[in-house]
Each structure stands twice: as C-alpha cells, then as structure tokens.
N, C-alpha and C positions, 0 to 999 in steps of 0.2 A: 706061606700056607694060609695065614690068617686072611690075607687079601683075597685069596680065591674062595675061602669059605664065606666071607661077607658077600662077595659077588654072587655066590650060589644062592644065598638066602634071599637077596634082592630079586634075582631072576625068578625064584620060586614064588615070591610074593606077587610079582607082576603077573605071572602066568595064572596064579590062583584067582587074582582079581578079574582078569579077562575071562576066565572060565566061569566065574560067578556071573558076570554080565551076560555071558552067552546063555547060561541056563535060566536066568531070570527073564530074558527077553521074550520067550514064547508066552509067558503069563501076561505080559503087557499087551501082546497082540490079541490074545483071547478076549481081554477086557474090551478092547477097541472094536471087536467084532460082534458085540451083543446087539441083536436086531432091535429096531425101533418098536414101540408099542403098536399092536395091531389096531386097525380102525374098526369101529362098530359095524356089524353087518346089518344092512338095511333090509326090512321085510320085503318079500317079493310082492309085486303088484301085477294086476291084470287090467286090461282095458276092454270095455264093452261099448259098441257103437251102433247106432242106427242112422237113418238118413237125417234125423233131426237133433240128435244129441249123442254125446260120448261121456263115459264116466270111468274113472280109475279107482280101483278098490283092492284091498289086500287079497292075494290069491287064496288064502286060507278061508275066506268068507264065501259060502255057497251063493251062486248067482241063479236066480229063478226068472227066466225070461217068459214064462207063461203066467205071470202073476196078474191078478186083478183085485182091486179093493172092492169089497162087497158089502160094506156097512150101509149103503143106500138101498140095498135090495138087489135081487138077481137081474132086474131089468134096467138097473142104473149102475152097472159095473164101470169102474175107472181102471182102464188097462195101463200096463206099464211093465217094469221089471223091479225085482226086489233082491237086495243083498242082505242076507241074514248073517248073524254072528255064528262062529263055529261053536260046536258043543263044548269044546274045552274051555271057552271063555266064560261059560255059565256054570260049569261043574263046581259044586261046592258052595254055590251062592243061591240067592233067591231070585235070580234072573232066568227067564225062559229063553232058550235058544231056538225054540220052534218058530216063533214069529217076530222076535225082536230084530230089528234091522232098519235099513234105509231103502225106500222105494223111490223110483223116478216114475211119475205118472203124468198122463196128458188128457186134457179135455178139449178135443178139436172144435167143439161148438161154442165154447165159452167166449162171450163178447168182451168181458172184462176179466183179466187174469189176476185174481186175488186169492189169497189163501183160504178165506172162509168158505169158498164154494167146494172145497175138498173135505170139509168137516160137517158131520151131521148136526152137531150141537150149534146153538146160536152163539157165535163168538165174534169178538172184535179183532180187527187186524191192525197191524202197525207196520210202518216202513222201516227197512233196515238196509243200509248200503255197506258192502264189503268189496274191496278191490275194484271199485267202480261198477259193481253189479247191484242193481236195485231189487230187493226182495219184498214181497208182501208176506208178512208172518202172522200166524195164528196158532194157538195152542189149546189143548183140551185134555182132560183126564177124567177117569171114572173108575169105579171099583165094583166088583161083583164076586160073591162067594170066595172071598179071600184073595182074589186076583186084582192087581192094579194095572191099569192101562193108561199110558201117556202118549199123546200124539203132538208132534210139532210139524207144521207145514210151512215150507218156504217156496212160495210161488215166484217164478221169474217174471216180473212185471213186464208187460208189453210183448210177450212171446205168443206166436201163433204157429202151431197149436199151443194153447196154454200149458206150460210145463211146470211141474212142481216136484219138490223133494219132500218126502214124508219120513220123519223119525217115528218109529213105533217101538215103544218100550213096554214089555210085558214082564211084570214081576209078581211075586207073591208076598203076602204080608209077613215080614220077618218075625212079628210077634206071635205067629201061629206055630213056631218051631220051638223045640226045647233048646235051652242054651247050649251052644257049641255044635249044634247039628249042621247049620249052614251059616255063612257070613253074609252081611249086606254087600251087594254088588257095588263096584266103584262107579258111581254115576258120572263123576267128572271125567274119568278116563274114557267111559263109553261115549259120552257126548263129544269129547275131543276127537275120537275116531270117526264118529258120524260127521262132524264138521269137516274133517279132511276129505271125506268122500263127497260131501255136498259141494265143497269148493272146487273139486276136480271136474264137476259137470260143465261141459261146454255145449251151448245150444247152437244149432245150425239151422238157419232159416231155410225151409224147403223151397 
C-alpha cells in the first residue's frame, strides 16, 4: 500500500510540474513578441522645378510661384518663387508668417553673379563654400515701426542666369508686448530649416 501511495505522490508532482511549465510558457512567448520601437516619421516634402533650377521644401510650407522682389521699385522687379513658413510655425511668437520665407530669384542680365546686387543697401559680400558649391553671401537688416526685417542672400557664383536664394525674416519687437503674451521665435531652428531648403536647390544650365 505504501509503495503505491508514494508512487502516486511522485506522479502527481511530475504532472503538476509539467502543467506549470505549460501554463507559464505563453507568458514567455508574449514577451518575445513585443514589437521593436517605431522609427521617427519624416516630414513630407515637395519638389518645385523649372528649366533652370529645382528645390525641395516641406509640403506644409506654401509655395508662391508668382513672386517678385519689389524693393528696387516696380520697374526693377526680381522674379522668382517664394516658400513661406506656415501660419502654425509663427503662432504665439513675434514672427510673421505673411512674408517670412526663402525665395529663389534670378537676374538674367547680371554680368557678375554676386549677392550684393540683390540688396538695396550698400553691403559687402563674402565667399562661402558648402558641399563643393560656391556662394556669394551678403546680409542686411533694418527696422521700422516696431517691425524688424532681416535678409540673407546666397548667390550661386558663376550661374547664368544669375540665381540666388534669399532668406527674408520678418519679426516684431518682442519688447513691445506685455510679458507672457508672445514668445521669442526660435531663430536657430528657423535658419536651420532655411538652410536645408537652400542646400536642396539644384541649378541646371539652360
């Protein structure tokens, strides 16, 4: 009798252990099936192209293909296209979304393609090379009635027609607002975005 009882206890113990292994196994399988971390979603981009250049820009940024720079007067318009920032990018800041953006402009009759010919102010240019591309660069800024305007021009040296990219940043004086009403726009992030657009421009000799 005792022998059979001991045998029954051993059998029950073995069966219980196997059952425990069976019931714990699905948990191990679930752990192994955890999906890997998702990859960051890249912002959608669009491409605009003419017979002489192409540019890649964020799809959320409005494209204006009827643009003309008019600071030299109505008889000396500089034609091109302009990519402005979306309204959401300026909301709550002292940045204007109306005219802040990057334009690609051309002066077909320019004999020497330098950045200073795109600016009304008397400015000096300097050379800048990025990824094997030589730019003539010039900057200017001015203020009027609480508004601040900054322009940076990057002319593609040696191109015909002379092609240049203009950064136009329009902001208002943050000191004119009560504390907490608006925040200072992120200039570094804005310039980084403009730089990406500029570097995407590919010039095609007609």
